[in-house]
N, C-alpha and C positions, 0 to 999 in steps of 0.2 A: 237801675235802681241803686240808691246810695243811702247809707245811714251814717249818723254821727252822734256823738255824745260829748257834752261839755260840762265841766264841774269846776268852779273856781270861786275863791273869795277875794281875788285880786281884781279890783275895779278896772285897772288899766288893761289887764289881760282880757277881761270881759269885753271892754270896749273894742279892743283889737279884734276879738272873735266876732262881735256883732258887725263890725265894719267888713269883715271878710265874708260872712255868710248871708248878710242882709243887704245893707247899703251903707253909705257914709252917715255916721251919726255921732252925737256926743251924749254921754251919759254921766251922771253924777249922783252923789249922795251927801246929805247933810249930817250923816252920822259917822262916828268912828267905830261903831259896833260891827257885827258881822255883815259882810256884803257878799253873801254866797248866791251864786246864780247857777242853776242847773238847766241844761237843754238837752232834749233828745229829739232827733229828726229822722223821719223816713221820707224818701222823696224819689220822684222820677225827674226827668228833665223839665217837665211842664208843671208839676204839682209838688208841693212839699207840705208836710204836716208836722208841726213842732209842738212839743210839750215843754213849757217853761215854768220854772219855779224860782221866784225872786223873793228872798226872805228879809228884804229891807225896803225902804222907800227910795226908789231910783227915778231920778229925773231923766227924760230923754228928749232929744231934738233930732229928728230924722229927715234926711233928704228924700226925694221921691224914690219909692221902691221899684217902680216900673212894673209892679205886679199887683193884682187884686189881693188884698190882705184882710182876711176875716179873723175875728178873735172871739173866742168863747171863754168867759171868765168862770173859773171853778171856785176859787177861794180868794179872799182879799178884795181889792178894788183897783180900778184905774181911774185917776182923777185928773181934772183940768186938761183933758185931751182936746186939742184944738188944731184945726187946719191953719195954714199960714194966714194970719190976719183975721181969724174967726174967733168966736166965743168958745170957751171950754165947756166940756160936758163930762159926766162921770159914768162909769160902767160898774155894775155890781155882779155878784155871783149869779149865774144863770143867764146873763146877757150875752147875746150873739150880735156882733156889730161888724160893719165894714170900716176899717181904720181910716182909710183915706183913698181918694182916687189915685191911680198909679203914678200920675204926674204931679202930685201935690205934696209938699213937705208938711210935717206935723210935729207936735210936741205934746208932752204931758208928764204924768208921774205914775209909776207902778208902786202900789202900796202893799207890800208884803203879799204878793199875789201868786197864785198858781193858775195858769191859763193856757189855752190852746191857740196856736196861730196856724192858719191854713192859707197858703199862698198859691196862686195859679196865674198862668200867663193870660193877659187880657184877651188875646186872640181866641181863646177857647170859647168865650161867649159868642163870638161871631160865627163859630162853627156850628152852633145849634140854633141861632136866631138871627134876625136882621132888623135894621132900623127902617124908618120910612124912606121911600125912594127919593134920592137927591141926585143932582148932577154928578157930585163926587160921593160915592158910597162912604158912609160913616161907620166906624166900629161901634158895636154895642157897648154901652157904658152903664154902670150902676148910677142911680141918681139920688139914692138915699142911704144913710148909714145904719138904719134900723130895719129889721125885717117887717113884712106886712103884719105878722102876728106871732105870738109865742108858739103856736102850733107849727107855723112855717119854719121857725127857728129850730124847733125840736126835730123836724123831719130832716132839715139840712144837717144838723148836728149828728143825727144817726147815720146819714150818708157818709159824712167825714170820718166817723169812728169806724164804720165798716171798711172804708177805703184804707184807713190807717192800719187796722188790725188784720185784715184778711187779704189785702192786695199788696200795699207797700211794704208791710212787715215780712212778707214771704218772697225772698229773692227769686225763687223759681216762678211764682205766679206773676210778679211784677215784670219779669223779663220777657213775658209773652207779649209781642207787639199788639195783638188784637185786644188782649186784656187791658193793657195800658191805655189804648185809645178809647175803648168802651168805657172804662172807669172814669177817664178824664171828661168825656162828654156827659156822663151821668152826673158828675160833680157840677159841671157848668150848667146843665139844665136845672139842677137843684138850687144853685145860686140864683138863677133867674126866676125860679118859682118862689124864692124866699124874699128877694130884695126888689124894690122899685128899680126900673131900668128904662133905657131908651128903646128896648126891643119892641117891635110891633108884631104881635102874634096873629092878628086876624088878616086874611088876604084882602088886598085892594081889588078894585074892579079889574085892573090890568092883570093881577095875579089870577083872578077867576077865569079870565079869558085865556090865559096861558095854560091853565090846568086841564088840557085836553088829552085824549088818548096818546097822541104822538109824544107828548111830554113824558107821559108815564112809560112808554116803550123805551125812550132814550134813557130814562132814569133806571129802569129795571135792567136794561142791557148793561149799563155801567156797573151796577151792583153785581150782576152775574159774572162779569168779566174781571172784577176786582174783589171778589168775596173773601179772598185770603189775604187781603191787604187792609191796613187801617183806613177807614172811610168815615167822613163826616157828612152831615146833611148839606153843608156848604159845598163839599166836593160833588155830591150827587146833583145838587141844583146847577152847579157850573157845567157839568156834563150834559145836563138836559137843556142848557141855555135859558134858564129861567131863574127867578128869585127863590130864596129859601122858602118863603111863604107859598109861592105858586107850586113848588114841588110837594110841599107838605099837603096842600089842598088837593092836588092831583091824586095822591095816594089815598087821602081820606074819601074823596068823591068816588073813585073807581074801585078801590080795593078795601075800603073801610079799615085802613091801617095807617101807619106812618112810614116814612122812608126807613127809619131805623128798625121799626117793627118788621118790615119786609126783609131787611138785611138779616135780622135775627132769625127769621124763618128759614132763609136760605142757608145760613151758617148751621142752624140746627140740623138741616137735612145732610149737610156734609159731615157733621159730627156723628150722625146716625150711621152713615156709610162707613166711617172709620171704625166705629164701635163694632159693627157687624162683620168687618173684615179683620179685626184686630187679632194679634197673636199674643196671648198672655205670657208666653215664655220670654218675650222681649221686654216685659215690665209694663205693658200698656195698662193704664188705669182710666176710670171714668173721669176723675178730676183732671188728669193730664190732657186727655182728649178734649174735654170741655174747654179747658184753658186755651188750647191751641186755636179754638174757634171763637174765642172772645168771651166765654162764659166764666166769670170769676166768682159767681155765687153758686156753690154746689146745690143748695136747696132749690134755688130758682131754676137752675138748669134741669134738675130732676123733675120739677113740676111741669116745666115746658115740654120736656121729653115725653113724660107720661101722657100729657094732654094731646100730643101729636101722634104718638105711636102706641098708646094704650098699655104700656109696660114701663117699669123703671129702666134706666139706662144700664144698670148693672146686669140685669137679666139678658139684655142684648149682648153685652160683653161676655158673660158666662157661656151663652149659647155658641158664640163665635169660637171660644176656647174649646 
């Protein structure tokens, strides 16, 4: 996990910073007044969440980022935003948008705006979903720059804010491999739920035929053998020798859950065992044990634990002590 902060009123220095942390770009301003830019970033290797404050009108021309880039405008506006060769559009406070496909340049103008930028590796989408079957498998891509609805945008925004404030901002939590992997998949799933994409979520006839008990056995065996390692739905599907949709349908048909739901149950059982055997004199805590098993939301972990074991996790830890 890494953090950085930037604050400058030197346009040349700001451009150099943007080129270093984002991609090659040119920025400019038609004013001789203040040109202050402030940036605060929290990030893992795969995901970054930036808060930016630009107190002037700043033109930008950006080469492809190589990442999915989502923007939520808080104050001010972004105008004349256009992909290469396309028509410009504007974003106002409250708008959540996808700036551009990872491989497409874009340009526009920031108008005295405060906004949030979330970037993630495109491969994360293919870890939680898949496209239609083709001779050469294609990565999942977003196909629209506006969410399905404002409610979908709000849900995704809430996911991003929680990720920023309770995972990425806490070095101890973000450093837990299972937490980072779980949070990244949660974000990717949230992006696909909010934006149009090439993901095909319903199983095909072939997927349904592949969703037999043997597939489920291979998938659960892989989960059981790798429960302490970062796992994605794509990993589980590959181990079962079927598509992502087929393995998802197998879990739904036979266990009435999802692959990640099953993984969560298994990790919850391991967290329970560790809580029951913990030694409080070594500094063991519910939050620390939960994080080691990929649970980064304390309230959610407590609810899941109480539902499975009929008591709060702290009670199990206290009784062990």
